[in-house]
LUMLUMDREN-2810 file (N, C-alpha, C; in Angstrom, 1 decimal):
<atoms>
<atom><aa>X</aa><ch>A</ch><at>N</at><xx>84.3</xx><yy>-26.2</yy><zz>-2.5</zz></atom>
<atom><aa>X</aa><ch>A</ch><at>CA</at><xx>83.4</xx><yy>-27.3</yy><zz>-2.1</zz></atom>
<atom><aa>X</aa><ch>A</ch><at>C</at><xx>82.7</xx><yy>-27.0</yy><zz>-0.7</zz></atom>
<atom><aa>X</aa><ch>A</ch><at>N</at><xx>81.4</xx><yy>-27.2</yy><zz>-0.6</zz></atom>
<atom><aa>X</aa><ch>A</ch><at>CA</at><xx>80.7</xx><yy>-26.9</yy><zz>0.6</zz></atom>
<atom><aa>X</aa><ch>A</ch><at>C</at><xx>80.9</xx><yy>-27.9</yy><zz>1.6</zz></atom>
<atom><aa>X</aa><ch>A</ch><at>N</at><xx>80.8</xx><yy>-27.5</yy><zz>2.9</zz></atom>
<atom><aa>X</aa><ch>A</ch><at>CA</at><xx>80.9</xx><yy>-28.4</yy><zz>4.0</zz></atom>
<atom><aa>X</aa><ch>A</ch><at>C</at><xx>79.7</xx><yy>-29.4</yy><zz>3.9</zz></atom>
<atom><aa>X</aa><ch>A</ch><at>N</at><xx>79.9</xx><yy>-30.6</yy><zz>4.4</zz></atom>
<atom><aa>X</aa><ch>A</ch><at>CA</at><xx>78.8</xx><yy>-31.5</yy><zz>4.4</zz></atom>
<atom><aa>X</aa><ch>A</ch><at>C</at><xx>77.6</xx><yy>-31.0</yy><zz>5.1</zz></atom>
<atom><aa>X</aa><ch>A</ch><at>N</at><xx>76.4</xx><yy>-31.1</yy><zz>4.5</zz></atom>
<atom><aa>X</aa><ch>A</ch><at>CA</at><xx>75.2</xx><yy>-30.6</yy><zz>5.1</zz></atom>
<atom><aa>X</aa><ch>A</ch><at>C</at><xx>74.9</xx><yy>-29.1</yy><zz>4.8</zz></atom>
<atom><aa>X</aa><ch>A</ch><at>N</at><xx>75.8</xx><yy>-28.4</yy><zz>4.2</zz></atom>
<atom><aa>X</aa><ch>A</ch><at>CA</at><xx>75.6</xx><yy>-27.0</yy><zz>3.9</zz></atom>
<atom><aa>X</aa><ch>A</ch><at>C</at><xx>75.4</xx><yy>-26.8</yy><zz>2.4</zz></atom>
<atom><aa>X</aa><ch>A</ch><at>N</at><xx>74.5</xx><yy>-25.9</yy><zz>2.0</zz></atom>
<atom><aa>X</aa><ch>A</ch><at>CA</at><xx>74.2</xx><yy>-25.7</yy><zz>0.6</zz></atom>
<atom><aa>X</aa><ch>A</ch><at>C</at><xx>75.1</xx><yy>-24.5</yy><zz>0.1</zz></atom>
<atom><aa>X</aa><ch>A</ch><at>N</at><xx>75.5</xx><yy>-24.7</yy><zz>-1.1</zz></atom>
<atom><aa>X</aa><ch>A</ch><at>CA</at><xx>76.2</xx><yy>-23.6</yy><zz>-1.8</zz></atom>
<atom><aa>X</aa><ch>A</ch><at>C</at><xx>75.1</xx><yy>-22.6</yy><zz>-2.3</zz></atom>
<atom><aa>X</aa><ch>A</ch><at>N</at><xx>75.5</xx><yy>-21.3</yy><zz>-2.2</zz></atom>
<atom><aa>X</aa><ch>A</ch><at>CA</at><xx>74.6</xx><yy>-20.3</yy><zz>-2.8</zz></atom>
<atom><aa>X</aa><ch>A</ch><at>C</at><xx>74.3</xx><yy>-20.5</yy><zz>-4.2</zz></atom>
<atom><aa>X</aa><ch>A</ch><at>N</at><xx>73.1</xx><yy>-20.3</yy><zz>-4.7</zz></atom>
<atom><aa>X</aa><ch>A</ch><at>CA</at><xx>72.8</xx><yy>-20.5</yy><zz>-6.1</zz></atom>
<atom><aa>X</aa><ch>A</ch><at>C</at><xx>72.4</xx><yy>-19.1</yy><zz>-6.7</zz></atom>
<atom><aa>X</aa><ch>A</ch><at>N</at><xx>72.1</xx><yy>-19.1</yy><zz>-7.9</zz></atom>
<atom><aa>X</aa><ch>A</ch><at>CA</at><xx>71.7</xx><yy>-17.9</yy><zz>-8.6</zz></atom>
<atom><aa>X</aa><ch>A</ch><at>C</at><xx>70.4</xx><yy>-17.4</yy><zz>-7.9</zz></atom>
<atom><aa>X</aa><ch>A</ch><at>N</at><xx>70.3</xx><yy>-16.1</yy><zz>-7.9</zz></atom>
<atom><aa>X</aa><ch>A</ch><at>CA</at><xx>69.0</xx><yy>-15.6</yy><zz>-7.3</zz></atom>
<atom><aa>X</aa><ch>A</ch><at>C</at><xx>67.8</xx><yy>-16.0</yy><zz>-8.1</zz></atom>
<atom><aa>X</aa><ch>A</ch><at>N</at><xx>66.7</xx><yy>-16.2</yy><zz>-7.4</zz></atom>
<atom><aa>X</aa><ch>A</ch><at>CA</at><xx>65.5</xx><yy>-16.5</yy><zz>-8.0</zz></atom>
<atom><aa>X</aa><ch>A</ch><at>C</at><xx>64.7</xx><yy>-15.3</yy><zz>-8.3</zz></atom>
<atom><aa>X</aa><ch>A</ch><at>N</at><xx>64.2</xx><yy>-15.2</yy><zz>-9.5</zz></atom>
<atom><aa>X</aa><ch>A</ch><at>CA</at><xx>63.4</xx><yy>-14.0</yy><zz>-9.9</zz></atom>
<atom><aa>X</aa><ch>A</ch><at>C</at><xx>62.1</xx><yy>-13.9</yy><zz>-9.0</zz></atom>
<atom><aa>X</aa><ch>A</ch><at>N</at><xx>61.8</xx><yy>-12.7</yy><zz>-8.6</zz></atom>
<atom><aa>X</aa><ch>A</ch><at>CA</at><xx>60.6</xx><yy>-12.6</yy><zz>-7.7</zz></atom>
<atom><aa>X</aa><ch>A</ch><at>C</at><xx>59.3</xx><yy>-13.1</yy><zz>-8.3</zz></atom>
<atom><aa>X</aa><ch>A</ch><at>N</at><xx>59.2</xx><yy>-13.1</yy><zz>-9.6</zz></atom>
<atom><aa>X</aa><ch>A</ch><at>CA</at><xx>58.0</xx><yy>-13.6</yy><zz>-10.2</zz></atom>
<atom><aa>X</aa><ch>A</ch><at>C</at><xx>57.9</xx><yy>-15.2</yy><zz>-10.1</zz></atom>
<atom><aa>X</aa><ch>A</ch><at>N</at><xx>59.1</xx><yy>-15.8</yy><zz>-10.1</zz></atom>
<atom><aa>X</aa><ch>A</ch><at>CA</at><xx>59.1</xx><yy>-17.2</yy><zz>-9.9</zz></atom>
<atom><aa>X</aa><ch>A</ch><at>C</at><xx>58.7</xx><yy>-17.6</yy><zz>-8.5</zz></atom>
<atom><aa>X</aa><ch>A</ch><at>N</at><xx>59.2</xx><yy>-16.8</yy><zz>-7.6</zz></atom>
<atom><aa>X</aa><ch>A</ch><at>CA</at><xx>58.7</xx><yy>-17.0</yy><zz>-6.2</zz></atom>
<atom><aa>X</aa><ch>A</ch><at>C</at><xx>57.2</xx><yy>-16.8</yy><zz>-6.0</zz></atom>
<atom><aa>X</aa><ch>A</ch><at>N</at><xx>56.7</xx><yy>-15.7</yy><zz>-6.6</zz></atom>
<atom><aa>X</aa><ch>A</ch><at>CA</at><xx>55.3</xx><yy>-15.4</yy><zz>-6.6</zz></atom>
<atom><aa>X</aa><ch>A</ch><at>C</at><xx>54.5</xx><yy>-16.5</yy><zz>-7.2</zz></atom>
<atom><aa>X</aa><ch>A</ch><at>N</at><xx>54.9</xx><yy>-17.0</yy><zz>-8.4</zz></atom>
<atom><aa>X</aa><ch>A</ch><at>CA</at><xx>54.2</xx><yy>-18.1</yy><zz>-9.0</zz></atom>
<atom><aa>X</aa><ch>A</ch><at>C</at><xx>54.1</xx><yy>-19.3</yy><zz>-8.2</zz></atom>
<atom><aa>X</aa><ch>A</ch><at>N</at><xx>55.3</xx><yy>-19.6</yy><zz>-7.5</zz></atom>
<atom><aa>X</aa><ch>A</ch><at>CA</at><xx>55.3</xx><yy>-20.8</yy><zz>-6.7</zz></atom>
<atom><aa>X</aa><ch>A</ch><at>C</at><xx>54.4</xx><yy>-20.7</yy><zz>-5.5</zz></atom>
<atom><aa>X</aa><ch>A</ch><at>N</at><xx>54.4</xx><yy>-19.5</yy><zz>-4.9</zz></atom>
<atom><aa>X</aa><ch>A</ch><at>CA</at><xx>53.5</xx><yy>-19.2</yy><zz>-3.7</zz></atom>
<atom><aa>X</aa><ch>A</ch><at>C</at><xx>52.0</xx><yy>-19.3</yy><zz>-4.1</zz></atom>
<atom><aa>X</aa><ch>A</ch><at>N</at><xx>51.7</xx><yy>-18.7</yy><zz>-5.2</zz></atom>
<atom><aa>X</aa><ch>A</ch><at>CA</at><xx>50.3</xx><yy>-18.7</yy><zz>-5.7</zz></atom>
<atom><aa>X</aa><ch>A</ch><at>C</at><xx>49.8</xx><yy>-20.1</yy><zz>-6.1</zz></atom>
<atom><aa>X</aa><ch>A</ch><at>N</at><xx>50.6</xx><yy>-20.8</yy><zz>-6.8</zz></atom>
<atom><aa>X</aa><ch>A</ch><at>CA</at><xx>50.2</xx><yy>-22.2</yy><zz>-7.2</zz></atom>
<atom><aa>X</aa><ch>A</ch><at>C</at><xx>50.1</xx><yy>-23.1</yy><zz>-5.9</zz></atom>
<atom><aa>X</aa><ch>A</ch><at>N</at><xx>51.0</xx><yy>-22.9</yy><zz>-5.0</zz></atom>
<atom><aa>X</aa><ch>A</ch><at>CA</at><xx>50.9</xx><yy>-23.7</yy><zz>-3.7</zz></atom>
<atom><aa>X</aa><ch>A</ch><at>C</at><xx>49.6</xx><yy>-23.4</yy><zz>-3.0</zz></atom>
<atom><aa>X</aa><ch>A</ch><at>N</at><xx>49.3</xx><yy>-22.1</yy><zz>-2.9</zz></atom>
<atom><aa>X</aa><ch>A</ch><at>CA</at><xx>48.1</xx><yy>-21.7</yy><zz>-2.2</zz></atom>
<atom><aa>X</aa><ch>A</ch><at>C</at><xx>46.9</xx><yy>-22.2</yy><zz>-2.9</zz></atom>
<atom><aa>X</aa><ch>A</ch><at>N</at><xx>46.8</xx><yy>-22.1</yy><zz>-4.2</zz></atom>
<atom><aa>X</aa><ch>A</ch><at>CA</at><xx>45.7</xx><yy>-22.6</yy><zz>-5.0</zz></atom>
<atom><aa>X</aa><ch>A</ch><at>C</at><xx>45.6</xx><yy>-24.2</yy><zz>-4.8</zz></atom>
<atom><aa>X</aa><ch>A</ch><at>N</at><xx>46.7</xx><yy>-24.9</yy><zz>-4.8</zz></atom>
<atom><aa>X</aa><ch>A</ch><at>CA</at><xx>46.6</xx><yy>-26.3</yy><zz>-4.6</zz></atom>
<atom><aa>X</aa><ch>A</ch><at>C</at><xx>46.0</xx><yy>-26.7</yy><zz>-3.3</zz></atom>
<atom><aa>X</aa><ch>A</ch><at>N</at><xx>46.5</xx><yy>-26.0</yy><zz>-2.2</zz></atom>
<atom><aa>X</aa><ch>A</ch><at>CA</at><xx>46.0</xx><yy>-26.4</yy><zz>-0.9</zz></atom>
<atom><aa>X</aa><ch>A</ch><at>C</at><xx>44.5</xx><yy>-25.9</yy><zz>-0.7</zz></atom>
<atom><aa>X</aa><ch>A</ch><at>N</at><xx>44.2</xx><yy>-24.7</yy><zz>-1.2</zz></atom>
<atom><aa>X</aa><ch>A</ch><at>CA</at><xx>42.8</xx><yy>-24.3</yy><zz>-1.1</zz></atom>
<atom><aa>X</aa><ch>A</ch><at>C</at><xx>41.8</xx><yy>-25.2</yy><zz>-1.9</zz></atom>
<atom><aa>X</aa><ch>A</ch><at>N</at><xx>42.3</xx><yy>-25.6</yy><zz>-3.1</zz></atom>
<atom><aa>X</aa><ch>A</ch><at>CA</at><xx>41.4</xx><yy>-26.5</yy><zz>-3.9</zz></atom>
<atom><aa>X</aa><ch>A</ch><at>C</at><xx>41.2</xx><yy>-27.8</yy><zz>-3.2</zz></atom>
<atom><aa>X</aa><ch>A</ch><at>N</at><xx>42.3</xx><yy>-28.4</yy><zz>-2.7</zz></atom>
<atom><aa>X</aa><ch>A</ch><at>CA</at><xx>42.2</xx><yy>-29.7</yy><zz>-2.0</zz></atom>
<atom><aa>X</aa><ch>A</ch><at>C</at><xx>41.4</xx><yy>-29.6</yy><zz>-0.7</zz></atom>
<atom><aa>X</aa><ch>A</ch><at>N</at><xx>41.5</xx><yy>-28.5</yy><zz>0.0</zz></atom>
<atom><aa>X</aa><ch>A</ch><at>CA</at><xx>40.7</xx><yy>-28.4</yy><zz>1.2</zz></atom>
<atom><aa>X</aa><ch>A</ch><at>C</at><xx>39.2</xx><yy>-28.2</yy><zz>0.8</zz></atom>
<atom><aa>X</aa><ch>A</ch><at>N</at><xx>38.9</xx><yy>-27.4</yy><zz>-0.2</zz></atom>
<atom><aa>X</aa><ch>A</ch><at>CA</at><xx>37.6</xx><yy>-27.2</yy><zz>-0.7</zz></atom>
<atom><aa>X</aa><ch>A</ch><at>C</at><xx>36.8</xx><yy>-28.5</yy><zz>-1.0</zz></atom>
<atom><aa>X</aa><ch>A</ch><at>N</at><xx>37.5</xx><yy>-29.4</yy><zz>-1.7</zz></atom>
<atom><aa>X</aa><ch>A</ch><at>CA</at><xx>36.9</xx><yy>-30.6</yy><zz>-2.2</zz></atom>
<atom><aa>X</aa><ch>A</ch><at>C</at><xx>37.3</xx><yy>-31.9</yy><zz>-1.3</zz></atom>
<atom><aa>X</aa><ch>A</ch><at>N</at><xx>38.0</xx><yy>-31.7</yy><zz>-0.3</zz></atom>
<atom><aa>X</aa><ch>A</ch><at>CA</at><xx>38.4</xx><yy>-32.8</yy><zz>0.6</zz></atom>
<atom><aa>X</aa><ch>A</ch><at>C</at><xx>39.2</xx><yy>-33.9</yy><zz>-0.1</zz></atom>
<atom><aa>X</aa><ch>A</ch><at>N</at><xx>40.1</xx><yy>-33.5</yy><zz>-0.9</zz></atom>
<atom><aa>X</aa><ch>A</ch><at>CA</at><xx>41.0</xx><yy>-34.4</yy><zz>-1.6</zz></atom>
<atom><aa>X</aa><ch>A</ch><at>C</at><xx>42.4</xx><yy>-34.1</yy><zz>-1.2</zz></atom>
<atom><aa>X</aa><ch>A</ch><at>N</at><xx>43.3</xx><yy>-35.1</yy><zz>-1.4</zz></atom>
<atom><aa>X</aa><ch>A</ch><at>CA</at><xx>44.7</xx><yy>-35.0</yy><zz>-1.1</zz></atom>
<atom><aa>X</aa><ch>A</ch><at>C</at><xx>45.5</xx><yy>-34.5</yy><zz>-2.4</zz></atom>
<atom><aa>X</aa><ch>A</ch><at>N</at><xx>44.9</xx><yy>-34.7</yy><zz>-3.5</zz></atom>
<atom><aa>X</aa><ch>A</ch><at>CA</at><xx>45.5</xx><yy>-34.3</yy><zz>-4.8</zz></atom>
<atom><aa>X</aa><ch>A</ch><at>C</at><xx>44.4</xx><yy>-34.0</yy><zz>-5.8</zz></atom>
<atom><aa>X</aa><ch>A</ch><at>N</at><xx>44.6</xx><yy>-33.0</yy><zz>-6.7</zz></atom>
<atom><aa>X</aa><ch>A</ch><at>CA</at><xx>43.6</xx><yy>-32.7</yy><zz>-7.7</zz></atom>
<atom><aa>X</aa><ch>A</ch><at>C</at><xx>43.2</xx><yy>-33.9</yy><zz>-8.6</zz></atom>
<atom><aa>X</aa><ch>A</ch><at>N</at><xx>44.1</xx><yy>-34.9</yy><zz>-8.7</zz></atom>
<atom><aa>X</aa><ch>A</ch><at>CA</at><xx>43.8</xx><yy>-36.1</yy><zz>-9.5</zz></atom>
<atom><aa>X</aa><ch>A</ch><at>C</at><xx>42.7</xx><yy>-36.9</yy><zz>-8.9</zz></atom>
<atom><aa>X</aa><ch>A</ch><at>N</at><xx>42.4</xx><yy>-36.7</yy><zz>-7.6</zz></atom>
<atom><aa>X</aa><ch>A</ch><at>CA</at><xx>41.3</xx><yy>-37.4</yy><zz>-6.9</zz></atom>
<atom><aa>X</aa><ch>A</ch><at>C</at><xx>40.0</xx><yy>-36.7</yy><zz>-7.1</zz></atom>
<atom><aa>X</aa><ch>A</ch><at>N</at><xx>40.0</xx><yy>-35.6</yy><zz>-7.7</zz></atom>
<atom><aa>X</aa><ch>A</ch><at>CA</at><xx>38.7</xx><yy>-34.8</yy><zz>-7.8</zz></atom>
<atom><aa>X</aa><ch>A</ch><at>C</at><xx>37.9</xx><yy>-35.3</yy><zz>-9.0</zz></atom>
<atom><aa>X</aa><ch>A</ch><at>N</at><xx>36.7</xx><yy>-34.8</yy><zz>-9.1</zz></atom>
<atom><aa>X</aa><ch>A</ch><at>CA</at><xx>35.9</xx><yy>-35.2</yy><zz>-10.3</zz></atom>
<atom><aa>X</aa><ch>A</ch><at>C</at><xx>36.4</xx><yy>-34.4</yy><zz>-11.5</zz></atom>
<atom><aa>X</aa><ch>A</ch><at>N</at><xx>36.0</xx><yy>-34.8</yy><zz>-12.7</zz></atom>
<atom><aa>X</aa><ch>A</ch><at>CA</at><xx>36.4</xx><yy>-34.1</yy><zz>-13.9</zz></atom>
<atom><aa>X</aa><ch>A</ch><at>C</at><xx>36.1</xx><yy>-32.6</yy><zz>-13.9</zz></atom>
<atom><aa>X</aa><ch>A</ch><at>N</at><xx>34.9</xx><yy>-32.3</yy><zz>-13.4</zz></atom>
<atom><aa>X</aa><ch>A</ch><at>CA</at><xx>34.5</xx><yy>-30.9</yy><zz>-13.3</zz></atom>
<atom><aa>X</aa><ch>A</ch><at>C</at><xx>35.3</xx><yy>-30.1</yy><zz>-12.4</zz></atom>
<atom><aa>X</aa><ch>A</ch><at>N</at><xx>35.6</xx><yy>-30.8</yy><zz>-11.2</zz></atom>
<atom><aa>X</aa><ch>A</ch><at>CA</at><xx>36.5</xx><yy>-30.1</yy><zz>-10.2</zz></atom>
<atom><aa>X</aa><ch>A</ch><at>C</at><xx>37.9</xx><yy>-29.9</yy><zz>-10.8</zz></atom>
<atom><aa>X</aa><ch>A</ch><at>N</at><xx>38.4</xx><yy>-30.9</yy><zz>-11.5</zz></atom>
<atom><aa>X</aa><ch>A</ch><at>CA</at><xx>39.7</xx><yy>-30.9</yy><zz>-12.1</zz></atom>
<atom><aa>X</aa><ch>A</ch><at>C</at><xx>39.7</xx><yy>-29.7</yy><zz>-13.1</zz></atom>
<atom><aa>X</aa><ch>A</ch><at>N</at><xx>38.7</xx><yy>-29.5</yy><zz>-13.9</zz></atom>
<atom><aa>X</aa><ch>A</ch><at>CA</at><xx>38.6</xx><yy>-28.4</yy><zz>-14.8</zz></atom>
<atom><aa>X</aa><ch>A</ch><at>C</at><xx>38.7</xx><yy>-27.1</yy><zz>-14.1</zz></atom>
<atom><aa>X</aa><ch>A</ch><at>N</at><xx>38.1</xx><yy>-27.0</yy><zz>-12.9</zz></atom>
<atom><aa>X</aa><ch>A</ch><at>CA</at><xx>38.2</xx><yy>-25.8</yy><zz>-12.1</zz></atom>
<atom><aa>X</aa><ch>A</ch><at>C</at><xx>39.6</xx><yy>-25.6</yy><zz>-11.6</zz></atom>
<atom><aa>X</aa><ch>A</ch><at>N</at><xx>40.3</xx><yy>-26.7</yy><zz>-11.2</zz></atom>
<atom><aa>X</aa><ch>A</ch><at>CA</at><xx>41.7</xx><yy>-26.6</yy><zz>-10.8</zz></atom>
<atom><aa>X</aa><ch>A</ch><at>C</at><xx>42.6</xx><yy>-26.1</yy><zz>-11.9</zz></atom>
<atom><aa>X</aa><ch>A</ch><at>N</at><xx>42.4</xx><yy>-26.7</yy><zz>-13.1</zz></atom>
<atom><aa>X</aa><ch>A</ch><at>CA</at><xx>43.2</xx><yy>-26.3</yy><zz>-14.3</zz></atom>
<atom><aa>X</aa><ch>A</ch><at>C</at><xx>43.0</xx><yy>-24.9</yy><zz>-14.6</zz></atom>
<atom><aa>X</aa><ch>A</ch><at>N</at><xx>41.7</xx><yy>-24.4</yy><zz>-14.6</zz></atom>
<atom><aa>X</aa><ch>A</ch><at>CA</at><xx>41.4</xx><yy>-23.0</yy><zz>-14.9</zz></atom>
<atom><aa>X</aa><ch>A</ch><at>C</at><xx>42.1</xx><yy>-22.1</yy><zz>-13.9</zz></atom>
<atom><aa>X</aa><ch>A</ch><at>N</at><xx>42.1</xx><yy>-22.5</yy><zz>-12.6</zz></atom>
<atom><aa>X</aa><ch>A</ch><at>CA</at><xx>42.8</xx><yy>-21.6</yy><zz>-11.6</zz></atom>
<atom><aa>X</aa><ch>A</ch><at>C</at><xx>44.3</xx><yy>-21.6</yy><zz>-11.9</zz></atom>
<atom><aa>X</aa><ch>A</ch><at>N</at><xx>44.9</xx><yy>-22.7</yy><zz>-12.2</zz></atom>
<atom><aa>X</aa><ch>A</ch><at>CA</at><xx>46.3</xx><yy>-22.7</yy><zz>-12.5</zz></atom>
<atom><aa>X</aa><ch>A</ch><at>C</at><xx>46.6</xx><yy>-21.9</yy><zz>-13.8</zz></atom>
<atom><aa>X</aa><ch>A</ch><at>N</at><xx>45.8</xx><yy>-22.0</yy><zz>-14.8</zz></atom>
<atom><aa>X</aa><ch>A</ch><at>CA</at><xx>46.0</xx><yy>-21.2</yy><zz>-16.0</zz></atom>
<atom><aa>X</aa><ch>A</ch><at>C</at><xx>45.9</xx><yy>-19.7</yy><zz>-15.7</zz></atom>
<atom><aa>X</aa><ch>A</ch><at>N</at><xx>45.0</xx><yy>-19.4</yy><zz>-14.8</zz></atom>
<atom><aa>X</aa><ch>A</ch><at>CA</at><xx>44.8</xx><yy>-17.9</yy><zz>-14.5</zz></atom>
<atom><aa>X</aa><ch>A</ch><at>C</at><xx>46.1</xx><yy>-17.4</yy><zz>-13.8</zz></atom>
<atom><aa>X</aa><ch>A</ch><at>N</at><xx>46.7</xx><yy>-18.3</yy><zz>-12.9</zz></atom>
<atom><aa>X</aa><ch>A</ch><at>CA</at><xx>47.9</xx><yy>-17.9</yy><zz>-12.2</zz></atom>
<atom><aa>X</aa><ch>A</ch><at>C</at><xx>49.0</xx><yy>-17.7</yy><zz>-13.2</zz></atom>
<atom><aa>X</aa><ch>A</ch><at>N</at><xx>49.2</xx><yy>-18.6</yy><zz>-14.1</zz></atom>
<atom><aa>X</aa><ch>A</ch><at>CA</at><xx>50.3</xx><yy>-18.5</yy><zz>-15.1</zz></atom>
<atom><aa>X</aa><ch>A</ch><at>C</at><xx>50.1</xx><yy>-17.3</yy><zz>-16.0</zz></atom>
<atom><aa>X</aa><ch>A</ch><at>N</at><xx>48.8</xx><yy>-17.0</yy><zz>-16.4</zz></atom>
<atom><aa>X</aa><ch>A</ch><at>CA</at><xx>48.5</xx><yy>-15.9</yy><zz>-17.2</zz></atom>
<atom><aa>X</aa><ch>A</ch><at>C</at><xx>48.9</xx><yy>-14.6</yy><zz>-16.5</zz></atom>
<atom><aa>X</aa><ch>A</ch><at>N</at><xx>48.5</xx><yy>-14.5</yy><zz>-15.2</zz></atom>
<atom><aa>X</aa><ch>A</ch><at>CA</at><xx>48.8</xx><yy>-13.4</yy><zz>-14.4</zz></atom>
<atom><aa>X</aa><ch>A</ch><at>C</at><xx>50.3</xx><yy>-13.1</yy><zz>-14.3</zz></atom>
<atom><aa>X</aa><ch>A</ch><at>N</at><xx>51.1</xx><yy>-14.2</yy><zz>-14.0</zz></atom>
<atom><aa>X</aa><ch>A</ch><at>CA</at><xx>52.5</xx><yy>-14.0</yy><zz>-13.9</zz></atom>
<atom><aa>X</aa><ch>A</ch><at>C</at><xx>53.1</xx><yy>-13.7</yy><zz>-15.3</zz></atom>
<atom><aa>X</aa><ch>A</ch><at>N</at><xx>52.6</xx><yy>-14.2</yy><zz>-16.3</zz></atom>
<atom><aa>X</aa><ch>A</ch><at>CA</at><xx>53.1</xx><yy>-13.9</yy><zz>-17.7</zz></atom>
<atom><aa>X</aa><ch>A</ch><at>C</at><xx>52.9</xx><yy>-12.4</yy><zz>-18.0</zz></atom>
<atom><aa>X</aa><ch>A</ch><at>N</at><xx>51.7</xx><yy>-11.9</yy><zz>-17.6</zz></atom>
<atom><aa>X</aa><ch>A</ch><at>CA</at><xx>51.4</xx><yy>-10.5</yy><zz>-17.8</zz></atom>
<atom><aa>X</aa><ch>A</ch><at>C</at><xx>52.3</xx><yy>-9.6</yy><zz>-17.0</zz></atom>
<atom><aa>X</aa><ch>A</ch><at>N</at><xx>52.6</xx><yy>-10.0</yy><zz>-15.8</zz></atom>
<atom><aa>X</aa><ch>A</ch><at>CA</at><xx>53.5</xx><yy>-9.2</yy><zz>-15.0</zz></atom>
<atom><aa>X</aa><ch>A</ch><at>C</at><xx>54.9</xx><yy>-9.2</yy><zz>-15.5</zz></atom>
<atom><aa>X</aa><ch>A</ch><at>N</at><xx>55.3</xx><yy>-10.3</yy><zz>-16.0</zz></atom>
<atom><aa>X</aa><ch>A</ch><at>CA</at><xx>56.7</xx><yy>-10.5</yy><zz>-16.6</zz></atom>
<atom><aa>X</aa><ch>A</ch><at>C</at><xx>56.8</xx><yy>-9.6</yy><zz>-17.9</zz></atom>
<atom><aa>X</aa><ch>A</ch><at>N</at><xx>55.8</xx><yy>-9.6</yy><zz>-18.7</zz></atom>
<atom><aa>X</aa><ch>A</ch><at>CA</at><xx>55.8</xx><yy>-8.8</yy><zz>-19.9</zz></atom>
<atom><aa>X</aa><ch>A</ch><at>C</at><xx>55.8</xx><yy>-7.3</yy><zz>-19.6</zz></atom>
<atom><aa>X</aa><ch>A</ch><at>N</at><xx>55.0</xx><yy>-6.9</yy><zz>-18.6</zz></atom>
<atom><aa>X</aa><ch>A</ch><at>CA</at><xx>55.0</xx><yy>-5.6</yy><zz>-18.1</zz></atom>
<atom><aa>X</aa><ch>A</ch><at>C</at><xx>56.4</xx><yy>-5.2</yy><zz>-17.6</zz></atom>
<atom><aa>X</aa><ch>A</ch><at>N</at><xx>57.0</xx><yy>-6.0</yy><zz>-16.8</zz></atom>
<atom><aa>X</aa><ch>A</ch><at>CA</at><xx>58.3</xx><yy>-5.8</yy><zz>-16.3</zz></atom>
<atom><aa>X</aa><ch>A</ch><at>C</at><xx>59.4</xx><yy>-5.6</yy><zz>-17.4</zz></atom>
<atom><aa>X</aa><ch>A</ch><at>N</at><xx>59.3</xx><yy>-6.5</yy><zz>-18.4</zz></atom>
<atom><aa>X</aa><ch>A</ch><at>CA</at><xx>60.3</xx><yy>-6.4</yy><zz>-19.5</zz></atom>
<atom><aa>X</aa><ch>A</ch><at>C</at><xx>60.1</xx><yy>-5.2</yy><zz>-20.3</zz></atom>
<atom><aa>X</aa><ch>A</ch><at>N</at><xx>58.8</xx><yy>-4.7</yy><zz>-20.5</zz></atom>
<atom><aa>X</aa><ch>A</ch><at>CA</at><xx>58.6</xx><yy>-3.5</yy><zz>-21.3</zz></atom>
<atom><aa>X</aa><ch>A</ch><at>C</at><xx>59.1</xx><yy>-2.3</yy><zz>-20.6</zz></atom>
<atom><aa>X</aa><ch>A</ch><at>N</at><xx>59.0</xx><yy>-2.3</yy><zz>-19.3</zz></atom>
<atom><aa>X</aa><ch>A</ch><at>CA</at><xx>59.5</xx><yy>-1.2</yy><zz>-18.5</zz></atom>
<atom><aa>X</aa><ch>A</ch><at>C</at><xx>61.0</xx><yy>-1.1</yy><zz>-18.6</zz></atom>
<atom><aa>X</aa><ch>A</ch><at>N</at><xx>61.7</xx><yy>-2.3</yy><zz>-18.6</zz></atom>
<atom><aa>X</aa><ch>A</ch><at>CA</at><xx>63.1</xx><yy>-2.3</yy><zz>-18.7</zz></atom>
<atom><aa>X</aa><ch>A</ch><at>C</at><xx>63.6</xx><yy>-1.8</yy><zz>-20.1</zz></atom>
<atom><aa>X</aa><ch>A</ch><at>N</at><xx>62.8</xx><yy>-2.1</yy><zz>-21.1</zz></atom>
<atom><aa>X</aa><ch>A</ch><at>CA</at><xx>63.2</xx><yy>-1.7</yy><zz>-22.4</zz></atom>
<atom><aa>X</aa><ch>A</ch><at>C</at><xx>62.8</xx><yy>-0.3</yy><zz>-22.8</zz></atom>
<atom><aa>X</aa><ch>A</ch><at>N</at><xx>62.1</xx><yy>0.4</yy><zz>-21.9</zz></atom>
<atom><aa>X</aa><ch>A</ch><at>CA</at><xx>61.7</xx><yy>1.8</yy><zz>-22.2</zz></atom>
<atom><aa>X</aa><ch>A</ch><at>C</at><xx>62.9</xx><yy>2.8</yy><zz>-22.0</zz></atom>
</atoms>
């Protein structure tokens, strides 16, 4: 049992999960700053489409990197 206020170690996080988190956070903040909103839900429908497309691109990139990593491990 951990001391009060201390966290127990958890399973390691895959580097691609960390990368996805960083990229989505950066995209979120860049998008909000670009359109002067606090949340993409406050943007116009066209702007929201841009936000969604950016998120889709990030997830596609991470998916491609994961597939490439898995194929290298299976070789």
